[in-house]
C-alpha positions in Angstrom: -9.5 21.0 -20.3 -7.6 22.5 -17.0 -9.0 20.8 -13.5 -7.5 22.3 -10.6 -7.0 20.8 -7.0 -10.0 23.3 -5.9 -11.9 22.4 -8.5 -11.9 18.9 -7.4 -11.8 19.8 -3.5 -15.4 21.8 -4.3 -16.7 19.0 -6.4 -16.3 16.6 -3.5 -17.8 18.6 -1.2 -21.2 19.2 -2.9 -20.8 15.5 -2.9 -20.4 14.7 0.9 -22.2 18.1 1.8 -25.5 17.6 -0.9 -25.5 14.1 -1.9 -24.7 12.9 1.3 -21.9 10.7 -0.5 -19.0 9.2 2.1 -16.1 9.9 -1.0 -12.4 9.0 0.1 -9.4 9.5 -2.5 -6.5 6.9 -2.3 -3.5 6.3 -4.1 -1.2 9.1 -5.8 -4.4 11.6 -6.1 -4.0 12.0 -2.2 -0.6 13.4 -2.5 -2.0 17.0 -3.6 -2.0 19.1 -0.7 -6.0 19.9 -1.2 -7.2 16.5 -1.5 -5.2 15.2 1.4 -8.3 15.8 3.5 -10.0 13.0 1.6 -7.7 10.3 1.8 -9.2 8.4 4.9 -12.9 7.2 4.9 -15.0 9.9 6.9 -17.6 7.5 7.9 -18.5 6.6 11.7 -17.6 3.2 11.4 -14.5 3.6 9.5 -13.4 6.4 11.9 -14.1 4.0 14.7 -12.0 1.3 13.1 -9.1 3.8 13.1 -9.2 3.5 17.3 -7.9 0.6 17.1 -4.7 0.7 14.9 -3.1 -2.5 15.2 -6.5 -3.7 13.0 -5.9 -0.2 10.7 -2.8 -1.3 10.0 -4.6 -4.7 8.3 -7.3 -2.5 6.7 -4.2 -0.5 5.3 -1.8 -3.4 4.1 -4.7 -4.9 1.9 -5.1 -2.3 -0.5 -3.1 -3.6 -3.0 -6.1 -6.1 -3.2 -8.3 -3.1 -4.1 -5.2 -1.9 -6.9 -5.4 -5.5 -8.1 -9.4 -5.3 -8.8 -9.0 -2.2 -9.7 -7.8 -3.6 -13.1 -10.8 -5.3 -14.1 -12.6 -1.8 -13.6 -15.3 -0.2 -11.4 -16.5 -2.6 -8.4 -18.5 -3.3 -5.5 -17.1 -5.1 -2.4 -16.6 -5.3 1.2 -13.6 -4.1 3.0 -11.8 -6.2 5.4 -13.3 -4.2 8.3 -17.0 -5.1 6.9 -17.8 -2.0 5.1 -19.6 -2.2 1.6 -18.1 0.1 -0.7 -18.5 1.6 -4.7 -15.0 1.6 -6.0 -13.5 3.2 -9.1 -10.0 3.3 -10.7 -8.0 6.3 -11.2 -5.2 6.1 -14.1 -2.9 7.7 -15.3 -0.6 6.7 -18.7 -3.0 3.6 -18.8 -2.0 2.4 -15.2 -4.2 2.2 -11.9 -2.2 4.6 -9.9 -5.4 5.3 -7.2 -9.1 4.6 -6.4 -12.3 6.5 -5.4 -14.1 5.1 -2.6 -18.0 5.6 -2.1 -18.7 3.7 1.4 -20.8 3.4 4.2 -23.0 0.9 3.1 -24.0 -2.9 4.1 -23.8 -5.6 1.5 -26.7 -7.4 1.2 -25.2 -10.7 0.7 -23.9 -11.1 4.5 -20.7 -10.5 4.0 -20.9 -7.1 6.3 -21.7 -9.8 9.2 -18.9 -12.4 8.0 -16.1 -9.7 8.1 -17.3 -8.4 11.4 -17.0 -11.7 12.9 -13.3 -11.7 11.8 -13.0 -8.3 13.2 -14.3 -9.4 17.0 -12.1 -12.2 16.7 -8.9 -10.5 16.3 -9.4 -7.5 18.4 -10.6 -6.7 22.1 -14.0 -4.8 20.4 -17.3 -6.3 21.6 -19.9 -7.4 19.5 -22.1 -4.8 21.1 -20.0 -1.8 20.1 -19.7 -3.1 16.5 -23.8 -3.5 16.7 -24.0 0.2 17.6 -21.6 1.2 14.8 -22.9 -1.2 12.1 -26.7 0.5 12.4 -24.8 3.7 10.8 -24.5 1.3 7.8 -27.1 1.8 5.1 -28.1 -0.5 2.1 -26.2 0.8 -1.3 -28.4 2.4 -4.1 -28.2 1.3 -7.5 -24.7 1.4 -8.8 -26.0 3.6 -11.5 -26.8 6.6 -9.3 -23.5 6.8 -7.6 -21.9 6.3 -11.4 -24.2 9.4 -12.7 -21.7 11.9 -9.9 -18.7 9.7 -9.6 -17.5 9.1 -13.3 -17.0 13.4 -13.5 -15.1 13.1 -10.5 -13.2 10.2 -11.8 -12.8 12.3 -15.3 -11.4 15.5 -13.1 -8.8 13.5 -10.8 -7.1 11.6 -14.0 -7.1 15.7 -16.0 -5.2 16.3 -12.8 -2.9 13.5 -12.7 -2.1 13.9 -16.5 -1.7 17.5 -16.8 0.2 18.3 -12.7 1.1 14.7 -11.7 2.3 14.1 -8.4 6.0 14.0 -9.1 5.3 17.7 -10.1 4.2 18.2 -7.0 6.6 16.1 -4.5 9.5 15.9 -7.4 11.0 13.7 -4.4 9.1 10.4 -5.4 10.4 8.4 -2.1 8.7 11.6 -0.1 5.7 10.9 -2.6 5.5 7.3 -0.6 6.1 9.0 2.7 3.2 11.5 2.7 0.5 8.9 1.4 1.6 6.9 4.5 0.9 9.5 6.8 -2.1 10.6 5.2 -3.5 6.8 5.7 -2.3 6.6 9.3 -2.7 10.1 10.0 -4.9 9.2 13.5 -2.4 6.4 14.4 1.0 7.3 16.5 3.0 8.4 13.4 6.9 9.5 14.8 9.6 10.3 12.3 11.3 8.1 13.8 8.8 5.6 12.7 9.1 7.3 9.3 13.0 6.6 9.3 13.0 2.5 10.1 9.8 1.7 7.5 11.5 3.9 4.6 15.2 3.6 5.5 16.0 6.9 5.5 17.8 9.3 8.1 15.3 11.1 10.9 17.3 14.2 10.0 16.5 13.6 6.0 13.1 13.1 6.8 12.4 16.3 9.0 14.5 18.4 6.1 12.2 17.3 3.4 8.6 17.6 5.0 9.7 20.8 6.5 10.9 21.5 2.3 8.3 19.8 0.6 5.2 20.9 2.7 6.5 24.1 4.9 5.3 22.0 7.8 7.0 19.9 10.6 5.5 16.4 10.7 3.8 17.1 14.1 2.2 19.9 12.0 0.9 17.8 9.1 -0.5 15.3 11.4 -2.5 18.1 13.5 -3.8 19.7 10.1 -5.0 16.7 8.6 -6.7 15.5 12.3 -8.2 18.8 12.7 -9.7 18.5 9.2 -11.5 15.4 10.4 -12.5 17.1 14.0 -14.2 19.6 11.4 -15.8 17.5 9.4 -16.9 15.2 12.6 -18.3 18.4 14.3 -20.9 19.3 11.6 -21.8 16.2 10.3 -22.4 14.1 13.6 -23.5 14.2 17.5 -20.3 12.5 18.5 -19.3 14.1 21.9 -16.3 16.2 21.8 -14.0 13.1 24.3 -15.2 10.8 21.6 -13.6 13.0 18.7 -10.7 13.6 20.5 -10.2 9.6 21.1 -11.6 8.7 17.5 -8.6 11.2 16.2 -5.8 10.2 17.9 -5.2 13.3 20.4 -3.8 12.5 24.2 -6.5 13.6 25.8 -9.9 16.0 24.7 -8.2 19.0 26.5 -5.4 19.1 24.5 -7.2 18.1 21.6 -9.8 21.6 21.7 -6.4 23.4 22.3 -5.0 21.8 18.9 -8.7 22.7 17.2 -8.6 26.4 18.6 -4.6 26.6 17.7 -5.9 25.9 14.1 -9.5 27.5 13.3 -10.1 29.8 15.9 -12.9 29.0 17.5 -13.2 26.0 20.2 -15.0 22.2 19.1 -17.7 23.4 20.9 -18.3 26.7 19.4 -17.4 25.3 16.3 -19.9 22.8 16.0 -22.8 26.0 17.4 -21.6 28.1 14.4 -21.7 25.3 11.4 -23.6 22.7 12.1 
């Protein structure tokens, strides 16, 4: 059986728009060019957390715990920011190399509230702001209902990982790590210099590899990821354009609108009117 990136993307879009699920892909599966857009959580609560990039660092750095838990199989848990999620491991040659998350839920055991207190205590975010975002979280459905639609996605992703492994997409395995990092942090301030420091590679080497492997510069690649996020927010939420701009890391709404129009041929307002 053959599965393409487009097959997986189409199915995820079905889950998002028809089943109203917040689905994201993490680990090696997010390296594929047509699947990078699904690497970060699109739920309004998670996007709000991304505005505090220092705290987002904590969320990302704790993903190794999710991978460890995945060795035990599928599970339902609450992330560091207080969002409950269903997690499904992805395996390549019997090894866990990624996972699928279905998020946007409020735990019914008090764990959401407990972790929110930690969030408030470590950041400048007010309790009022958190409470407003918490209203967007819903109680989880029975896991069996999620299993029915997510397990086929697990199978598709694992077939892709087996038949067309990420190393064949980006032959430089070190570059695969850089891509994963950028996909996770694309709403934060990322520069070639920062990547050079983190991955102990020269600035010229990273710049060259980015252009060679993606056809884009780092800034162009990040712009595309942010515009993809913006499209979803414009279609699926009523957030003000200025708020979307801030959530996605643009310096101001005017610049955001200019970048968005460059990529889409429409202003954010025109796009929302046409597609929402």
